[in-house]
N, C-alpha and C positions, 0 to 999 in steps of 0.2 A: 350821748348828749342828754342834758337835762335843762329844761326851760331855755332852749336855744344855745346853751353853753356846752362846750366839750369838757367833760369832767375827767375822762381818762382815755388814753389810747394805748394800744399795744396788742400783742398776740393774746390768744385766749388764755394761755398759761400765765402771762404777765397780769392780765386783768383779774384772773381768779386768785392770784397771789394777794390781792388787796383784801380778800376776805378769808384768807387762811386762818383757821382757828376760830371762826365765827359761825360755823354751821354745826348744829347739834341734833342728835336724835335721842328720844327717850320714850319709854312705855309708862303710862300712868293710868290710874283708875279714871273713869269718865268724869267724875266731879272735879278732880284735880286738873285734868286736861283742860276743862272749860275755863278755869282760872288762868291757866297759862295762855290759852288762846286769846283771852281778853286783854292780856298785857304784853304779848310778844308777837313778833312777825312769824307766823306759822306758815310754812310753805306747803306742808302736806299733813293730813291727819287721816290715819287708817284705823277704823273702828272695828273692834271685835265685840263679843258679848260683854266683857267686863273691862277691857283695856283699850287704850288709844295709843297708837304709835304716832308721835309728833316729830316732824322735821322743822327745826326752828333756826332762824338767823338772828344772832344776838352777839353783842360785843363781849359779854361775859356769860358764864354758864347760867342758863335760865332756871335750872332746877337740879337739886341733888340727884346724882345718878345719870345725868345726861352725858352722852359721849360725843366727842368731836368727830365729825365725819368729813369726807372730802367734799369740797364745794363744787357746784356745777353752774352753768350759765343762768339757770332759773333762780338759783340762790343769789347770784350777783345782781340780777335785775331787781329782785325784791329788796335787797339790801339798800340799793340806791334809790329806787322809785317807790318803795312801800308807802311812804307818807301820802302820796297822791291817791293811794287806794285805802287809806286809813291805817297805814303801818308806820314805819320809821322815816325820818327825813335825812 
């Protein structure tokens, strides 16, 4: 449900199929990661000394070298409800 309206219903597998191919992971230097974090829906960021591993939900590849990964329910939630938290609509 979103704003009182049912947007999708189905099994977990059926719901996740709606975002197949829209979840990405990449490793970037911290300065580049900050730019991506400012313009994309970042689900998770893991920092090391020089690199940041980002998990991103985006309709298209957000940065060269990003790899498609399997979606989970957290990804699905942020894909549909991210705008309300400052992300996508």
